[in-house]
N, C-alpha and C positions, 0 to 999 in steps of 0.2 A: 504494500500500500504506500501511496505517496504521502510525505509529511503534510500535515494540514496547517494552513496559515489563514489568518483572518485579516481582511483589509477594511479599515474603518475610515471612510471619507464621504463627505456629503456631495462631492463632485462626481457625477456619474461617469463623465468622460475619463477622469483619472482612474476611477475604479476599473473601467473597461480596458484602459490601456495596460494597467498592471495585470489584470486577469488574463488578457491575451498573451502577455509576455511571460507569465509565470505558470500558466496551466500545464504546460508540458512537463514541468518538474515538480509541481506542488498541487495539492488539493486545495483550491482557493474558495473561501467563503467570504461573504461581504456583509457590511452593515453601514448605515449612513449616519447614525447618531449614537450617543452613549447608552441609552436604555436598551436599544436593540442589540448593541454590541455585547453588553453584559449578558443578555439572555442567550445569545448565540455562544458566548464564551463558556457559560456554565453547561450548556447542552453539548457542545462539540469538543471542548477542551483543546483548542488549537495550540500548537507548540510555539508559534511565533505570531505576533500581532503587529501589523503596520497601522499606526495611528496618526491621522492628520490632527494637528493642534487646533485648527479652526473649525469647530463643529457647531451645529445648531444646538440650542437657540441663540448662541453668541458666536457666529462664524468669524467675526472680526477680531476676536480676542482668543488667547490660548486657554481661557478658563475651562471650557468643556473638555478639551483634549488633555489638560493636566489632571482634571478630575478623573477622567477615564483611566489614565495611566496609574493613578493612585489606587483605584478600585481593582484594576487587573492584578497589580502586584500584591495587594492585600488578599485577593482571592487565591493567588498561587504565586508565591515568591520565585518559583522556578520559571515563570513565564518570561519569554524574551520579547520586550516591547521595543519596536523600532519606530522612532518618531519622524514624521514628515512635516516640514514647515516651509513657509514662504521665504523668499530671499530676505525679507526684512525682519524675520523672526529668529535670527541665529541665536541671540541671547536667550530666547525662550527655549530653543532646542538644547542649548548648553545647560539651562536650568533643569530641563527634563532629564538629562543625563545624571545630574546630581540627585534627582528624585528616584532614580532607579532604572531609567530607560537604558536599553542595551546599546543603541547607536542612533544616529539621526541622519536625515538627508534634507537638503534644501531643494525646493522645486526650481526648475524642472528636474526630475530624478533621472539618473542614469540607470537604465534597467539592468545592465550587466553588473554594476556595482551593487544594486539591490539584491540580485541573485546571490552574489558572493557573500554578502553580509547575512542573508537568510541561512545559507548553508553553514556558515561559521557559527551562527547562533544555534542552529540545530545540533551541530557537533559538540559545542561546549555544553549546551543544555543536556545532551545525552550523557556526557561524562559525569556531570554533577548528579543527574538522576540515578545513574548506575551506582555512583559512590554512596549517595544517601541511602538507597534501597539496600545495598549489601551491608552497609554499616549498621542499619536499623535491624535487619533480619538475621544477619549471620556473624555479628561481631564476636559473640561468645564462642564461635567455632573457628575463628582464625585470628587475623591481625588487621585492624582497621578495615574490616570488610573484605579483606583478601583471604581466601580460604585455602588451607593447605597444611599438611603435617609432615611432608617429606623433608629430608635434610636439605635438599636443594632450595626449597622455598623458605625454610627457616633461616637459611643463610641470607636470603634477600631481605627478610624481615629484620634481621640483625643489622644489616647495613643501613636500612631506612631509619632505625632507631638512633643510630650514631649520627644521623644528619639532623636530629631535632634542633640542635643549637648552632648548626653550621649554616653558612650562606653561600657555599661553594657551588659552582656550576656542576651539573650532573648529566651524564650521558647514559641513557637506558637502551640496552641492546636486547633484541629478541625477535623471534619470528612473529608474523602477523597472528593476532589472536591470543598472545600470551599475557596481555594486560599491561602494556607499557603506559597507556593513558592513565589507567587507575593508579599505577605506581607514582606517576608524576603528580597527580592531584593529591595523593596521600602525603608525599614529601612536602608539598605546599601547605597543606592543612596542618601538618605537625611542626612546620618550621617557623622561624622568626618573622616571616612575612605573611603569616596566615590571615591577618586582617586586611592585607592588600588584595588587589585583584589577581585572579588567575586567568591569563589571556592565552588562548591556544590558537595555533595556526598550523594547518596541514600543508607543509611546503610542497608536497607532491600533487595536491589536488587543485592548485591554483595555476592558471596559465602563466608562462614566463613573462608575458607582457604586463601582467598585473601584480606579480609578486613583490616588486620593489615598492610600488604604491601601498600594497597591503602591509608590508613590514615597516616602512619608514614614512608613509604619508605623502601628501603633496600640497603645494600651495595653489591658490586660485589662479587659473589660467595656465598652469604648468603644461597642460596638454588638452586636446579636444575633449570636452565633456567635464573638465575640472571646473565646475561652476563655483565652487567654494573651497576654502582650505580644509583639509581633513587630516587629523593625526593618524599615524599608523599604529599597528599592533604593538610595536616596541614602546611608543609613548604611552599607550593606554595601560601598559603593564607597570607604570611608574609606582614604586613602592611595593610591588608584588612580584609575581612570577610570570615569565614569558615561557610558554611551552612550545617548542619547535618540533612538531611531529614530522616524521619522515624527512629528517634533515639530510639524509643521503640523497634525496631527490633535488636538493637545492642547486640551481645552475651555478657554474663556476664564477660568473660575474657577480652573483649575489653572495657567494662564499667570501669573496674579497671584502665586500661592504659589511657583511656580518662580522668578519674578523676585525675590521677597523672599529666597529662599535664595541666589541668585547674588549679591545685594547684600550680605547679612549673613553668609553662610556658616553659617547656623543654621537648624534646622528644629524643628518641634514635631509629635510624633506625634498622631494622632487620639485625643482623650481625654486627652492629656497637658497638663501645665501648666508644664513647664520647658523652656527651649530647649536643644537639643543641637547642639554645634558639630561640623561635618563638614568635613574638608579633602579635597576631591576635585576632579579636573579634569573638565570637562564637554565632551563632543563630541556634537553634535546633527546630525541628518540629516533631509532631507525631499525628496520629489519634487513638492511643491506649489510653485507659482509664488509665492514668499514675498513678493515686492514687490507683486504683485496682491492677495495676502491682506492685507497691511498697508493698502493703499489702500481695500479693502472693509471694513476694521475687524475682520476675523476673526483677525488675528494682531497682537499688540501690538508697536509699533515699539520701545519701550524694551527689551522682551525680546529682540528681534532684535539690537539693538546690544550687549547683554550676551553673547549667544551668538556673534555674528559678529565676534570679534576678528580671527580669520583665516577667510577663506571659500575653500573649495575647490569649484570647479565641475567636475563630471565630465562629459566630453563623451559624447553618445550614440554608439553603435557606428557609426551611419551617417555620422558626422563624423570617423571615425578612419582614414581612408585605407586603407592595406594591412593594418591590424591584424586585420581579419576573418579573413584567411587564416592569419596567424600564430597567432591564438587557436584557430582551427579545427584546425590541425595539432597544437597542444599538447593540445587535448581528445581528438583522435583517438589520440594517443600514449598518453594516460592510460587512456581507456576501452578501447582496443584491448588494452592490457596486462592490464587487469582481466578482460577476457573471453577471454583466450587467443588474441587476434587481433592480435598485435603487428606483423604485416606489412601491415596495411591502408594503402591510399593513396587519395587523392581522385582521381576521374577528372577529365579536363579539363572536362567538362560540369558536374561538381559544383563545381569551382573557380569557373567562370563564374557559376553560380547563386548561390553564396555571396556573390560580389561584387555581384551585381545586386539582391539582396533588400534591403529597407529596414530589417529588424531592429527592429520596434517593441518587442520584448521585450528588446532589447540583449544583453549578454553572457550573461545567464541563459537567454534563448531559444536562443542559439547553442549553449550547453553542452547544453541538453536535446535539441536536434535532432541534434547529433553523437552523443550517447549513444544515442539511438534508432537512428541510422543504423548504429552498431556492432552493435547487437543484430540489426537486420534484414538486414544485409549477408550475402550467401551466398557471395561470392568475395573476391578481394583488392582489388577496386575499389569505392569508395563512390560511388554514383550520386546524381543529384538526386532520384530516387524514394525512395532510402533516407533522404534528408534531408527528404522531403515538400516539396521545392522544385521540383516539376514546373511546366512552363510550357506555353503554347499549348494544343493540343487535349487534352493529358493532364491539364490543370489540374482537370478535373471528376472525375477518377478517384480519388475518395477512398474509403477503406474506412470501415466504420461508426464506428470510434473517431475517425478524423480528421474525419468529418462532424459528429459530436457535439461535438468540441472546437471546431470552427469555429462551430457554432451557439451554444455557450456563450460563446465569445469575443465574438461579435457582440452577444449579449444583455447581457453585462456592460458592454461598452463603451458601448452605447446608454443603459443605465441610469445609468452614471457621467456621461455628457454631459448627460442630462436633469436630473440633480440636482447639476450643477456640481461634480462631483468628490467629493461627499459620500458616504461609504461607508454610513452607517446608513440613510438613506432609500432608497438604491439597493438595499440588501440586503432591506429590507422589501418593496419593489415586486416583487422576484423570489421572495419567500417563503423566503429562506434567512437563516441567522444571520450576524452580522458576521464572526466568525472564519472561517466557511466561505467567505464572500465573499473574504476576504484569501487563503485557501488557494488558491481558484480563480484569483485574479489572479496569484499566484506560479506556479502550474502552467501557466497559459496564456500567461505572459509579457506581462501587461497592465500598463501604467502609467496612472495617472490623467491625464486630459487637462488640460493647463495652459491650454488656450484654451476650455474649456467655458463656455457662457453659460447 
């Protein structure tokens, strides 16, 4: 299902423009005033809300828009509200940021920038929801919501504890689906900058033409479509933590600029002429074989040593001994409760299948399979068939969706290996966009091959 967003604007033309531009990627719902927006919000629970400050009955003032912002955040503090204001209302937009808005745009909006901000809001919101949910439900079974009893995972927990009073840069290494994002958020929440913002950016999911603006911001008129000055993610992390996910995908030109920032703690916006001092902690993560990337010259060695003051290597699930069953039981408890099936148990055959499977998609794949099993299970016992972990003569008994997923997984994996783990050429070969390729990788539990030649 597409992520759901709510657009609140009394101008039907603007709503139509945004709906037309966003429908391909998001499930768009609309409202034209505060009362209807709150009714829709409580009914649909959208993850991101775009709010025009000038709403009826006072469209000439920010009164209604600010009131709606307050109500939305009061109803659900995890909601990401993006404010849209007129050119003359920049101060109001900045005030809205202070009141809890996630970001803002000045009219006329740049649709591609809107898409990027929405995706980023969904990404960060997803991290925080996952962190809170696991912390609330499973804290007694693990550490800070991260579940595991194997020696490899306990070693990770030990390193994180030692960082409680430290402010050093951290590099988190591990295959896709091992929990790098959750580790980064845990370090932030336990560290000296916990009261500051946690700002995340996926370096591999943003086109090269936009990555510099996303990181360092731009001044008004710096390029076509830059209608107003905009701070970048680095500035927004002032006093907090900047999380650079998939740092191994950062283009060489941006590696140089990031290194300069880490050395000098200063940036310059695109089109700007004065340096801006930024005090933030940097946590980076990658599933790339970073040592191999340095040997091949695709990742700068000096940047690595700036980022890797502390290195945390997350073990793949296949190397975590009995953690598979511990995790599976925890996910079964969570999803069973959500679906009104709180008495579900794994059959003996299911437990054997869980332990025998190699888990190429790691914890994320395990979570997805257990969630599917809860939905498909028709009695009190979860079977290998429910988990799609059938073996022997039953292995070929796939339904249409499973067969399609298997075909897509094979095609993506082959394309990644052919292009040595490079997302862009692999996406071009398959005739899909780079963001779609990433979404499919996540859905199918695929990590980039570290041994691809």
